[in-house]
C-alpha positions as CSV (number, residue, x, y, z in Angstrom):
1,X,72.3,97.8,113.3
2,X,73.1,94.1,113.0
3,X,75.3,91.8,115.1
4,X,77.8,89.2,114.2
5,X,78.3,87.0,117.2
6,X,79.9,89.2,120.0
7,X,80.6,92.1,117.6
8,X,78.4,94.8,116.2
9,X,78.3,95.9,112.6
10,X,79.6,99.3,111.5
11,X,82.3,99.3,114.1
12,X,86.1,99.4,114.0
13,X,87.5,97.4,117.0
14,X,90.7,98.4,118.8
15,X,92.0,94.8,118.7
16,X,94.5,92.6,117.0
17,X,92.9,91.3,113.8
18,X,93.2,87.7,114.8
19,X,91.6,88.3,118.1
20,X,88.7,90.1,116.4
21,X,88.3,87.4,113.7
22,X,87.9,84.7,116.2
23,X,84.8,86.5,117.6
24,X,83.0,86.5,114.3
25,X,80.5,83.8,113.3
26,X,81.4,81.2,110.7
27,X,80.2,82.1,107.2
28,X,79.0,85.6,108.1
29,X,81.0,88.0,105.8
30,X,80.2,88.7,102.2
31,X,83.5,90.4,101.2
32,X,86.9,90.7,102.9
33,X,89.3,93.3,101.5
34,X,92.5,94.3,103.2
35,X,96.1,95.5,102.8
36,X,98.2,94.0,105.6
37,X,101.4,95.5,106.9
38,X,104.3,95.4,104.4
39,X,107.2,93.1,105.2
40,X,109.8,95.2,107.0
41,X,108.7,98.4,105.3
42,X,107.7,101.7,106.9
43,X,108.8,100.7,110.4
44,X,108.8,104.4,111.4
45,X,105.1,104.7,110.8
46,X,103.8,101.2,111.7
47,X,105.1,97.8,112.8
48,X,106.2,95.7,109.8
49,X,106.7,91.9,109.7
50,X,110.1,90.4,109.0
51,X,110.3,88.9,105.5
52,X,111.3,85.5,106.8
53,X,108.3,85.4,109.2
54,X,105.7,86.8,106.9
55,X,104.1,83.6,105.6
56,X,103.8,82.0,109.0
57,X,102.5,85.2,110.5
58,X,99.7,85.5,107.9
59,X,98.6,81.9,107.6
60,X,96.6,81.8,110.9
61,X,94.9,85.1,109.7
62,X,94.0,83.7,106.3
63,X,92.6,80.5,108.0
64,X,90.3,82.6,110.2
65,X,89.3,84.8,107.2
66,X,88.3,81.6,105.4
67,X,86.2,80.5,108.3
68,X,84.2,83.7,108.6
69,X,83.8,84.3,104.8
70,X,80.5,83.1,103.3
71,X,80.7,80.2,100.8
72,X,79.9,82.6,97.9
73,X,82.0,85.4,99.3
74,X,85.3,86.8,98.1
75,X,88.6,87.7,99.7
76,X,90.8,90.4,98.1
77,X,94.3,90.8,99.4
78,X,96.2,93.9,98.4
79,X,99.9,93.1,98.7
80,X,103.3,93.5,96.9
81,X,106.5,91.7,97.6
82,X,109.4,94.0,98.3
83,X,112.9,94.0,96.8
84,X,115.6,93.3,99.3
85,X,119.4,93.1,98.9
86,X,119.1,93.7,95.1
87,X,116.4,91.1,94.3
88,X,112.7,90.8,94.4
89,X,111.6,88.4,97.2
90,X,109.2,85.6,96.7
91,X,107.2,85.5,99.9
92,X,103.9,86.6,98.3
93,X,104.1,83.8,95.7
94,X,105.0,81.3,98.5
95,X,102.0,82.6,100.5
96,X,99.6,81.9,97.7
97,X,100.8,78.3,97.5
98,X,100.4,77.9,101.3
99,X,96.9,79.4,101.2
100,X,95.9,76.9,98.5
101,X,96.9,74.2,100.9
102,X,94.4,75.7,103.3
103,X,91.7,75.2,100.7
104,X,91.6,78.6,99.1
105,X,91.0,79.0,95.4
106,X,93.2,81.6,93.8
107,X,90.6,82.9,91.3
108,X,92.3,86.0,89.8
109,X,95.0,88.6,90.2
110,X,94.0,92.2,89.6
111,X,96.7,94.8,89.2
112,X,96.4,98.2,90.8
113,X,98.4,100.5,88.6
114,X,99.4,103.6,90.6
115,X,99.0,106.1,87.8
116,X,100.6,109.0,89.7
117,X,103.7,107.3,91.0
118,X,106.5,109.8,91.6
119,X,109.7,109.3,89.5
120,X,112.7,107.7,91.0
121,X,115.9,105.9,90.2
122,X,117.5,102.6,91.4
123,X,120.6,100.9,90.2
124,X,118.9,97.6,89.0
125,X,115.2,98.3,88.6
126,X,112.6,101.0,88.0
127,X,109.9,102.6,90.1
128,X,107.3,100.3,91.5
129,X,104.0,101.5,89.9
130,X,101.7,98.6,90.6
131,X,100.5,96.3,93.4
132,X,98.7,93.0,93.4
133,X,95.1,92.6,94.4
134,X,94.8,88.8,94.8
135,X,91.3,87.4,94.6
136,X,90.6,84.3,96.6
137,X,87.4,82.2,97.0
138,X,86.2,79.2,98.9
139,X,84.4,77.7,95.8
140,X,84.2,78.3,92.1
141,X,80.7,79.7,92.2
142,X,80.7,83.1,94.0
143,X,78.8,86.4,93.9
144,X,80.0,88.7,91.2
145,X,78.1,91.7,89.8
146,X,80.1,92.5,86.7
147,X,77.6,95.0,85.3
148,X,78.3,97.3,88.3
149,X,81.9,98.0,87.2
150,X,81.4,98.5,83.4
151,X,83.3,101.3,81.8
152,X,82.7,103.5,78.7
153,X,83.7,101.7,75.5
154,X,85.6,104.7,74.2
155,X,85.6,106.8,71.0
156,X,87.9,104.3,69.1
157,X,84.7,102.3,68.2
158,X,83.4,105.1,65.9
159,X,86.1,104.2,63.4
160,X,86.5,100.5,64.1
161,X,82.8,99.8,63.8
162,X,82.3,102.0,60.7
163,X,82.8,99.2,58.1
164,X,82.5,95.7,59.5
165,X,84.0,92.9,57.6
166,X,82.5,89.4,57.1
167,X,84.9,88.2,59.8
168,X,83.7,90.9,62.2
169,X,80.1,89.6,61.8
170,X,80.8,86.0,63.0
171,X,82.7,84.5,65.8
172,X,86.4,84.6,64.8
173,X,88.5,82.1,66.8
174,X,92.2,82.7,67.7
175,X,94.7,81.7,65.0
176,X,96.9,80.1,67.7
177,X,94.0,77.7,68.6
178,X,93.7,78.9,72.2
179,X,89.9,78.4,72.1
180,X,89.3,82.1,72.5
181,X,87.2,84.0,69.9
182,X,85.2,87.2,69.4
183,X,82.3,88.5,67.4
184,X,83.0,92.2,66.9
185,X,79.5,92.9,65.8
186,X,78.1,92.0,69.2
187,X,79.6,95.2,70.6
188,X,78.1,97.6,68.0
189,X,75.9,100.3,69.6
190,X,77.1,99.5,73.1
191,X,78.3,102.4,75.2
192,X,79.8,100.3,78.0
193,X,82.0,97.2,78.2
194,X,83.5,95.1,80.9
195,X,86.8,96.3,82.3
196,X,90.2,94.5,82.3
197,X,91.9,93.2,85.4
198,X,94.2,96.3,85.5
199,X,92.8,99.0,87.7
200,X,94.2,102.5,87.2
201,X,93.8,104.5,90.4
202,X,96.1,107.2,91.9
203,X,97.8,106.8,95.2
204,X,96.6,108.8,98.2
205,X,98.6,112.1,98.1
206,X,96.7,114.0,100.8
207,X,97.6,113.7,104.5
208,X,95.5,110.9,106.0
209,X,97.9,110.1,108.9
210,X,99.0,106.8,107.3
211,X,102.0,106.2,105.0
212,X,100.4,103.4,103.0
213,X,96.7,104.1,102.7
214,X,95.1,102.9,99.5
215,X,92.7,105.2,97.6
216,X,89.0,104.9,98.3
217,X,88.5,104.0,94.6
218,X,90.2,100.6,95.2
219,X,87.9,99.1,97.8
220,X,84.9,100.8,96.2
221,X,85.6,99.0,92.9
222,X,85.7,95.6,94.6
223,X,82.7,96.3,96.9
224,X,80.6,97.1,93.8
225,X,81.9,94.0,92.0
226,X,81.4,91.4,94.8
227,X,78.6,92.8,97.0
228,X,75.1,94.3,96.9
229,X,73.5,96.9,99.2
230,X,73.2,95.7,102.8
231,X,76.0,93.1,102.5
232,X,78.9,93.0,105.1
233,X,82.4,94.1,104.2
234,X,85.3,93.2,106.5
235,X,88.8,94.8,106.7
236,X,90.9,93.2,109.4
237,X,93.6,95.8,109.0
238,X,91.4,98.8,108.8
239,X,94.1,101.5,109.0
240,X,92.5,105.0,108.6
241,X,89.1,103.5,107.6
242,X,89.2,103.7,103.8
243,X,87.3,100.4,103.4
244,X,84.8,101.4,106.0
245,X,84.2,104.7,104.3
246,X,83.8,103.1,100.9
247,X,81.3,100.6,102.3
248,X,79.3,103.3,104.0
249,X,79.2,105.4,100.8
250,X,77.9,102.4,98.9
251,X,75.3,101.4,101.5
252,X,77.0,98.3,102.8
253,X,77.8,97.4,106.4
254,X,81.4,97.3,107.5
255,X,83.4,95.8,110.3
256,X,87.1,95.8,111.1
257,X,89.9,95.9,113.5
258,X,92.7,98.4,113.9
259,X,95.2,98.2,116.8
260,X,96.8,101.6,116.1
261,X,94.8,104.1,118.1
262,X,95.8,107.1,116.0
263,X,94.6,105.4,112.8
264,X,91.4,104.2,114.4
265,X,90.5,107.6,115.8
266,X,91.1,109.2,112.4
267,X,88.8,106.5,110.8
268,X,86.0,107.0,113.3
269,X,86.2,110.8,112.9
270,X,86.0,110.7,109.1
271,X,83.1,108.2,109.1
272,X,81.1,110.3,111.6
273,X,81.6,113.3,109.4
274,X,80.2,111.4,106.4
275,X,77.2,110.2,108.4
276,X,76.6,113.7,109.7
277,X,76.8,115.2,106.2
278,X,74.4,112.5,104.8
279,X,71.9,113.1,107.6
280,X,71.9,116.8,106.9
281,X,71.5,116.2,103.1
282,X,68.6,113.8,103.7
283,X,67.0,116.4,106.1
284,X,67.2,119.1,103.5
285,X,65.8,116.8,100.8
286,X,62.8,115.9,103.0
287,X,62.2,119.5,103.8
288,X,61.9,120.4,100.1
289,X,59.6,117.5,99.4
290,X,57.0,118.3,102.2
């Protein structure tokens, strides 16, 4: 088990995230993925941050995150601005601009589509069924393993590729002169393709003792995309340990902080159960191969 400055890997520390971050070495983390507290939401289950204070509250955290992230690492921020007094607030957009002033590059925005959102009705809008996953980097060249998240191309290709036209067999550039183009024939006989930036994962419906836990599929997808086995994944708002569990399952190291003792205890319990199960499975496997 490795060590990052004063802190051990594969641990969830019972500390404020900023306090924990300051103990980490500079340029020591491969991927940081987190979902910080919502602005003034779910006060009954965990402390929120007032909308007016959100940007100034988060900026010292993002600065420390930038310090500990490796030059070729990535930071994924799962966040969604809330509606208040009949209008959607802009603090997430303002936060992005302030983070750019810190030197962050806003590389991409992935959308997490919550495909099982429960119906609802509001007087001036519809059900929120998506959240932002903002991708930040320290430089334009970063680690990205796109083949690790390829998806099945789909049955639609059987008909589409049946009779290729002359245009399909050469690079056909956009008629609006955007510079984009495609050669359809390049995708013939391929069973997998690269995904879009819209991720379709259900919300967590089972009781995990947390009102806003994201599904394990979400951190798993980014861990596969931006890290390889043995890399270190940090979640400074660990919650019930979903990021740690995803990292463990994918053979990466994790480290994080969670100040809420109920969430932290739940996370440690689940991780221990996973480790115990894997140890038993490995023991059975070795037994049969003797």
